[in-house]
N, C-alpha and C positions, 0 to 999 in steps of 0.2 A: 609839238614843235621842238626840234632838237637844238639847244643853244650851243654857244661856242665851247663852254666847259665840257659838255658831253662829247662834242667832236674831238676835243683834245684828249679825252680819256680813251676814245676809240683809236685815235691816231697813235697814241703812245704804245698801244698793245699790238698794232697790226703789222708793222713793217717787216717783221721777220717771218710772217706767215708761212711762206713757202720755202724758206731757207732750207738747206740740207743739213745736214748734220755732218758729215763729211766728212770728207775727204780727206787730204794731204797737206805742209809747213815748209820751212826754208832753212837755209844754211846757217847754222850756228857753229862757230869754231869750237869743236869739242873733240876729245879723244875717243876714238872708236876702235874697238878691236874685235876680232872674231871670237864668238863665244865658244868655249870648249864643248858645251852642250846647249841646245836650244831649250829655253824655258818660256812658257807663256806669261806675259805681263799680267794677264787677267784671264778668267775662265773663257771669255769670248774668243780668245786667241788659241785655245788648246788645239784645234784642228790645224791651224796654221803652224803651230809649233811642231807638231808631228811631221807635217809636210817638209818643213825646212830642216828638221833633224835628219830626215832621210836624204835630203840633198847634201847636207854636210857630210854624211857618211860616204857619199859617192865621190867626194873630192871637192876641192875648192873651199871657199870660206862663206860662213853665214854671219851676217851682222844683225844684231837685235836692236831695233830702234827704241830709243829711250824717251818716253813722254816728258820726263822732268827736264830734259835738255833740249827738247824739240818744241816746235810751235805749229799749230794748225789754226788758221784764222779764216772765217767765212764772213763776207761782207754782204749785207742785204740792204737794199735802197728803197726809199719811199718814192711814191709816184702819185699821179692824179692831180686834178686842178687845185686841190687843197692839200698838196703834199707837205707844205710847211707846218701843218697841224700834226703831222706824224713825225717819226724819227727814223734815221738810219740805224742799223744794228750791227753789232760784232758778235759772232758766235765763235767759240773755241772748243777744241776737243782735248781736255786735260788727260783723258784716258784713251788709249788705243793699243792695238796689237799691230806691230809692223816688223817686217823682215826683208832683208836684201841678201840675195845669193850671188856671189861672184865665183863663177866656175874657173877652172884652170885655163880655159880657152879665152878668157877675157871678158870685158864689160859688155861687148856686143851680144853675148849669150847670157847675160845676167837676168835675174828675175827679182821682182819685189811685190809685196802685198801690204796693204794697209786696211784696217777695218776698225770701226768704232760704232758705238750705239748712239742713236738720236737722243734717247732719254738721259744720256750722260753729258750732253752738250752744256757748256757754260754760256750764259747769255749776258752780254753787256757788262763785262768786267770793267769797272771804271779805269783800271790801269791800262787796259788795251784801248780804250776810247780817248784817253787823255791827250795823246800826241797826234791825233788824226785830223786836226783842224776843226773848223766851225761846224762841219756837217756831222761830226760824231762827238764832239768834246763834252756835250752836256751829260751830266750824271743822272740816270733815270731812277725813279723810285721803284721799290720792290714790287709794288702793285702793277706797274707797267711791265716789268720784267716777267712777272708771273702770267700776265695776260698774253704777252708775246709767246711764251712757252706753250700756253694752252692752244693758241691758234696754230702754231707750227706743228705741234704733235697731234692735233685733232683730226677727226675723220674727214673734214673738208680740205685738208692739206696733205701732210706727209703720212698720216695714219701710222704713227709709230707703234701702236699696239699690234698692227698686222705686219709691218715692215720695219723692225727695230734697228737693222744694221745698214750702214753705208760701207761698201767694200770697193777697193780699188786694186785692180790686178794688172800687172804688166803683160802685154801681148807681144810687143816687139820693141827693141831698143836699137837706135841708129846714132851715128856720130862718133866723136873721138874726144877723149879727155881734154879739158873739163866740161865740154859742151855736148850734151846729148839731146836727142828727141825720143820720147817714149810714147808708143801707142798704148793706151790704157783702157781697160774695160771698167766702167763705173757702174756699180749696182746700187740703185736708189729707188725707193718706192716700188719695189717689185719689178723694176725694169732695168735692163742693161744697155748702155750706150758706149760706143768706142770713140775715142778722140786722141789727138796728138798733143803732148805736153812737153814744152822745152824744160830741160833740167840743167842745172849747174852742179857737177859732182866733184867733190874735193876729197883728197886723202887716200884714195885707193892706191895700192891694195892693202894697206895696213890699218886704215881707219876710214870712216865714211861720214860725209856731210853733204846733204842734198837739198837744193833750193829750187823752187819752181812755183808757178801759179797758172791758173786756167779759169775759164768762164763756163758756168753751167747755166742752161736755160731750164727752168723748172718744168715748163710744159713739155720739154723733150722726154721727161720721165713720167708724164701723166699727172703731174701735180699742178694744181691751179693756184697761181699767185693770189694771195688774199686781197679782198677789197670790201669796202662798205659804202653805203649810200650811192649805189649805182656806179661805183668807181671814183667818186669824189676824192676818197683817200684810198690808196692802193699800194701794192708792192710791185716793184719792177720784176720782170721775168728773169732777167740776168743776175746771177750771183757770182761774185768773185771769190775764188778759193786760193789762198796763199799758204805755202808750207815751208818749214825749215826742219828737216829731219836729221837727227844726229844719233849715231849708235852709242852703245854703252862704252 
C-alpha cells in the first residue's frame, strides 16, 4: 500500500518528465554588435560557428547570442487527479550556441540557429521559481530535482543519451520591425517539427534583442509525458518555452 508520503516523493520528481531541453528566451535590453569573427561559445556550437562565419564573409552581419545576457525558460506542468501532490517545474538553458545572420537585403532574409544540450539544463533554480506565483514558488529539495532530471533524461522520456541536443533553425521570416513571425524547425528527441513563432526584435541593424515564446507538445516529438499510478500523477503534454536572446 502506497502512503501519502510515498506519493509526494513520486510527485516531486515527475512533473518535468517529458520536458524538453530546449529551445529559445526573450528580450533583455542589451548591447549587441556584429562579431568581427564568429567563435563558438562551447564545443557543441563549432559547426554552427563555421556556418555563420561563412555567412559573415558573404556580406551582412552576424550576431553571436550571449547566454549570460539571455534567458531560456521551459515551463512544465503537473496533471492527473492527484496533481497537487506533484509540482510544476522550470527548466533553463544556461549554456547554448546561438547565431543570427542579418544579410544586406534585410531581416526578411535573415537566418538564426539555437542549440543546447539536454544534460546541461538547469532544473528548478529557486530564483526563477520565486516570482511565478503559488504554482511555482515552492523551493524544491535537491532529491526532488535529481529525481526530475532522471525522469526527464531517461529512456522512458527524452532519451538524452541517444538524442542529447535540442536544435532550433529558422526556415522563413515574415513581418516588419519590430514584429516578426518566424517559421522554425525544432529538432527534439530525434524528430523535427515545424511551427510558427511570433518574435519581437529590437536594435537592428546595430544590435539585437529577440523575445518570443511558443508551445511544444511532447507527443508531437515521440516523447511520452511521464505518469505514475495509472496517471494519478502525471505531466501535461504541453510545455511552454519562453526566450530572451541578446547578442554580445
